[in-house]
Structures are given as C-alpha cells and as structure tokens.
N, C-alpha and C positions, 0 to 999 in steps of 0.2 A: 721970521714971523709968519710968513705965508704958509710954510710947512706946518707950523704949530696950529694955525687957524684951520688948515685943511684937515689935519689930524684930529683936532678937536671936533670939527664938524662931522667927520667920519665916525668918531667915537660916539657922538650924540645920536647920529643916525643908527648906529649899531644898537645902542641902548633902546632907542625907540622901537626898532624892529624886534629886539629881544622882548620888550614889554608887550608888543603886539602878539608875538608868538606865545608868550605866557598866558595872555588873555584868551587867545584862541584855544590853547591846550586846556585851560580851565573850563571853557565853554564845552569843549568836546568831552571832558571828563564828566561834567554835569549831565550832558546828553546821554553818555554811556551809562551813568548811574540810573537815570530814569528808565532807559531801555532795559537794563538788567532787572530793576524792580518790577517793571511791567511783565517781563518774561517769567520772573519768579512767581508773580501773582497768577499768571496763566498756568504755570506749571502746578501750582498748588490746587487750582481749580480742576485741572485734568487729573491730578492724583486723587482728589476727592471723588471725581466721577468714576475713576478706575476702581477705587476702593468700593464704591457703591455697587458697581457691576460685579466685582469679585464676590461681594457678600450675597448678591442676588444669585449668582451662579452657584455658590456654595449651598444656599437654601434650596435651589432647584435640584442639585445633586442629592441633598438629604431627602427631599421629597421623592425623587426617583428611587432611591434606596429603600425608603419606607414602602413605596408602592410595590416594588419588586418583592419585598419581604411579605407583604400582605398577599400578593399574587401567589407566592409560593405556599403560604398558609392555606389559601383558598384551594389551590390545586391539591394539596395534601387532604384537605377536608373532603373534596370531591372524590378523590380516590378512596378514602375511607367509606364514604357514603355508598359509592359504587360497590365496594367489597361487601358492605352490610346488605345492600340490596341483592347482590348475587347470592349471598348466604341465605337471605330470607326466601328467595325464589327456590333455592335448592331445598330448604327446610319445608317449604310449602309443597313442593313436588313429592318429597319423601312422605309427608303426612297424607297427601292425596293417594299415593300408591298404597300406603298401608290401609287407608280407609276403603279403597276399592278392592283390596285383596280378599279372597274368600276365606 
C-alpha cells in the first residue's frame, strides 16, 4: 500500500505539473499571438508609408521627365529662334548691301 500511495502521489504531482505546463504554454501562446498581431500592425503601417513614398517618388520622376521634355522643347525653340535671327540678320545685310550698291 505504501508503494501504491507513493505512486498515486507521484502521479498526482505529475498531473499537477502537466497542468501547470499547459497553463504556461497557453499563456505563452497568447503572448506570442499578441506580439505577432502587433508586428503585423506595424508592418502594415510601414507598408503604407513605403507605398506613399513610392507614389511620391513616381510623381517626382514623372515631373522630372515632364521638365526634361519641356527643357528639350525650349532648347529646340531657342535654336529655331537663333536660326531665324541669323537668317534675318543675313537678309538685312543683303538688303543693305543692295541698297548701298551704285
């Protein structure tokens, strides 16, 4: 009977320890779930910020491309005006030479 009582007491102690371990595991699982949810929320916030930055970067690139195109158009217009001015000066010189010729 002593062995039976000792075995029974050991079994009860093992059950108590098992229940304590189960409770601890459940507590750790809940803590892990909360940590994961918190990290997922932070990740979502960071992804939102990143998306916003990417959109602003894309807008800036589009503006730069637009400005480069406008700059090229202005350079072409300047070249055309310079060519027109050069031609007008040449025409003026020819007309002056004809007018001064005897």
